[in-house]
C-alpha positions in Angstrom: 76.9 115.4 69.7 75.1 115.3 73.0 74.3 111.6 72.5 78.0 110.8 72.4 78.6 112.7 75.6 75.9 110.7 77.5 77.1 107.4 76.0 80.7 108.2 76.9 79.8 109.0 80.5 77.9 105.7 80.9 80.6 103.5 79.3 83.5 105.2 81.1 82.2 104.9 84.7 83.7 101.5 85.5 87.1 102.3 84.1 87.1 105.7 85.8 86.2 104.0 89.1 89.2 101.6 88.9 91.5 104.5 87.8 90.4 106.6 90.8 91.0 103.6 93.2 94.4 102.8 91.6 95.6 106.4 91.6 94.4 106.9 95.2 96.4 103.9 96.4 99.6 105.1 94.7 99.2 108.7 96.1 98.4 107.3 99.5 101.7 105.3 99.6 103.6 108.4 98.4 101.9 110.5 101.0 102.8 108.1 103.8 106.4 108.1 102.7 106.3 111.9 102.8 104.9 111.9 106.3 107.7 109.5 107.4 110.3 111.9 106.0 108.7 114.9 107.7 108.7 113.0 111.0 112.3 111.9 110.5 113.4 115.6 109.9 111.4 116.8 112.9 113.0 114.1 115.0 116.4 115.2 113.9 115.6 118.8 114.7 114.2 117.7 118.1 117.5 116.0 119.0 119.5 119.0 117.8 117.5 121.4 119.8 118.0 119.3 123.0 121.8 119.6 122.9 122.7 121.4 126.1 125.7 123.6 126.8 126.8 124.1 130.4 128.5 127.4 131.3 130.1 127.1 134.8 130.4 130.2 136.9 133.6 131.0 138.8 133.7 130.9 142.6 133.3 134.3 144.4 132.0 136.1 141.3 130.1 139.2 142.1 126.3 139.2 141.7 126.6 142.0 139.1 129.0 140.0 136.9 126.9 136.8 137.3 123.7 138.7 136.3 125.6 140.3 133.3 126.6 136.8 132.2 123.0 135.5 132.4 121.7 138.6 130.4 124.4 138.2 127.8 123.7 134.5 127.2 119.9 135.1 127.2 120.3 137.7 124.4 122.2 135.4 122.0 120.5 134.1 118.9 121.7 130.6 119.4 119.9 130.2 122.8 116.5 128.4 122.6 116.0 128.2 126.4 118.2 128.6 129.4 118.3 128.0 133.2 120.4 129.4 135.9 121.5 126.7 138.4 122.6 128.0 141.8 125.0 126.1 144.0 122.2 125.0 146.3 120.1 123.8 143.4 123.0 122.0 141.9 123.5 120.2 145.3 119.8 119.4 145.5 119.8 117.8 142.0 123.0 115.9 142.8 121.4 114.3 145.8 118.1 113.6 143.9 120.1 111.5 141.5 120.9 109.1 144.3 124.4 110.4 145.2 125.6 110.5 148.8 125.9 113.7 150.7 129.4 114.9 151.3 128.5 116.7 154.5 130.6 114.5 156.6 133.7 115.1 154.5 133.4 118.7 153.3 132.3 121.8 155.0 131.3 123.7 151.8 129.5 123.0 148.5 132.0 122.0 145.8 129.5 122.2 143.0 129.6 125.4 140.9 126.7 127.5 139.8 126.0 127.2 136.1 123.9 128.5 133.2 122.6 125.6 131.2 121.0 126.4 127.8 119.7 124.5 124.8 120.7 125.7 121.4 118.7 126.3 118.3 119.0 123.7 115.5 120.9 126.1 113.2 123.9 126.1 115.6 123.9 122.3 116.2 127.4 121.7 114.7 130.8 121.4 116.4 132.1 124.4 114.4 129.4 126.6 115.7 129.5 125.3 119.2 133.3 125.7 119.3 132.9 129.3 118.4 130.3 129.8 121.0 132.5 128.2 123.6 135.5 130.4 122.7 133.3 133.4 123.0 131.9 132.5 126.4 135.2 131.5 128.1 136.5 135.0 127.5 134.0 136.3 130.1 135.5 136.9 133.5 132.6 135.2 135.2 133.1 131.9 133.3 135.3 129.1 134.5 134.5 126.5 131.9 132.1 125.6 129.1 131.1 122.0 128.3 129.0 120.4 125.6 128.7 116.8 124.2 131.1 117.0 121.3 130.9 113.4 120.3 127.1 113.4 120.4 127.0 116.4 118.2 129.3 114.8 115.6 127.5 111.5 115.6 124.1 113.3 115.4 125.1 115.4 112.4 126.6 112.4 110.6 123.5 110.3 111.2 121.2 113.1 110.1 123.2 113.7 106.9 123.2 110.1 106.0 119.5 109.7 106.7 118.7 112.8 104.6 120.7 111.5 101.6 119.0 108.1 101.8 115.5 109.6 102.2 116.2 112.0 99.3 117.2 109.1 97.1 114.1 107.1 98.1 111.7 110.0 97.5 113.2 110.6 94.0 112.8 106.9 93.1 109.4 106.6 94.6 108.2 109.8 92.9 109.3 108.5 89.5 107.6 105.2 90.1 104.4 107.0 91.3 104.3 109.1 88.1 104.8 105.9 86.0 102.2 103.9 87.8 99.6 106.7 87.7 100.3 107.3 84.0 99.8 103.6 83.2 96.7 103.4 85.3 95.1 106.3 83.4 96.2 105.0 80.1 94.6 101.6 80.8 91.4 103.4 81.8 91.4 105.3 78.6 92.1 102.2 76.5 88.5 101.0 77.0 87.3 104.3 75.5 89.5 104.2 72.4 86.7 103.2 70.0 84.4 105.9 71.4 87.0 108.5 70.8 87.6 107.4 67.3 83.9 107.1 66.5 83.3 110.7 67.6 86.2 111.8 65.4 84.8 109.9 62.4 81.4 111.6 62.6 83.0 115.1 62.6 83.6 116.0 66.3 86.5 118.3 66.7 89.6 117.4 68.8 88.7 120.0 71.4 85.0 118.8 71.6 86.3 115.2 72.2 89.1 116.0 74.6 87.3 118.7 76.7 84.9 116.4 78.7 87.6 113.8 79.2 90.1 116.4 80.4 87.5 117.9 82.8 86.7 114.4 84.1 90.4 113.8 84.5 90.7 116.9 86.7 87.8 115.8 88.8 89.0 112.2 89.1 92.5 113.4 90.0 91.1 115.7 92.7 88.9 112.8 94.1 91.9 110.5 94.1 94.0 113.0 95.9 91.3 113.7 98.5 90.8 109.9 99.1 94.6 109.5 99.5 94.7 112.4 102.0 91.8 110.9 103.9 93.6 107.6 104.2 96.7 109.4 105.3 94.8 111.3 108.0 93.4 108.0 109.3 96.8 106.4 109.4 98.4 109.4 111.1 95.8 109.5 113.8 96.1 105.8 114.4 99.9 105.9 114.6 99.7 108.9 117.0 97.3 107.0 119.2 99.6 104.0 119.3 102.8 106.1 119.7 101.8 109.3 121.5 105.3 110.9 121.2 104.5 111.3 117.4 102.1 114.1 118.4 105.0 116.2 119.5 106.5 115.9 116.0 103.4 117.0 114.2 103.9 120.1 112.0 100.6 121.4 110.7 102.2 123.6 108.1 104.3 120.8 106.6 101.3 118.4 106.7 99.1 120.9 104.9 101.7 121.4 102.3 102.1 117.6 101.9 98.3 117.2 101.5 98.2 120.0 98.9 101.1 118.4 96.9 99.3 115.0 96.9 96.1 116.5 95.6 97.8 118.6 93.0 100.0 115.6 91.9 96.8 113.6 91.4 95.2 116.3 89.4 98.2 117.1 87.2 99.2 113.6 86.4 95.6 112.5 85.7 95.1 115.4 83.4 98.4 115.0 81.5 97.9 111.2 81.1 94.3 111.5 79.9 95.0 114.3 77.5 98.0 112.5 76.0 95.9 109.3 75.6 93.1 111.1 73.9 95.5 112.7 71.4 97.2 109.3 70.9 94.0 107.6 69.9 92.9 110.5 67.7 96.1 110.2 65.7 95.8 106.4 65.3 94.2 104.7 62.4 91.0 102.7 63.1 92.6 99.4 62.2 95.4 100.1 64.7 92.9 100.3 67.6 92.2 96.5 67.5 
């Protein structure tokens, strides 16, 4: 029986090599698509978390009421970051933007103090922001609350459409990937069909025949996945060097999960396709193999 094992290993090397290359390429393409989807989602979150609300403070508000308002806003769960803009700082920024000084026309600063804060992504909807606004305007220190309503609506609509499109694409691509990998493995096993049948005819059990091929399939699947991940890492670093802003979107947790899924997918599909092919050839008659 050992002779068959050695002969099998020698004969199957070329077909296994091509199977590994083929599976690696397919997994690589799927991984790149997954990386694009991750970046698209992170980009959507980035835009959502850069939506800013402006809370304008009333004139002649006492320092106590103003401080209480700042503390109240800072303690809210929807606040990612905030900044208190005094009247003097508001004037300074107004002039830095290239606007003319009103000193010759007005004897006081007409710009109000404000608390500007960015929201967390969970509250980036008009319904949530409207509730936040209604809550804040009830404070005696608040004169008005503004936020870009049209921008929020457009951003949510675009994000939802992109999510639906990407979900459909990933489902279609996943089905195609499984189909392509399965066919690649089956073609690789086709060259070993006579060896499988010969081992069966001399008395080898189904488990004895399938076990080394299944083990090899697990190893090949892992190698394919690792090669695909290596290609992905190279592409990601190249893309981030060409487009530095992509580094800000990098999520190590999601990338690690994506890499793990790619490797596991390669292992599982390779094993399932190989085992199914072995059983198929074991059930076939010798004449049907030609």
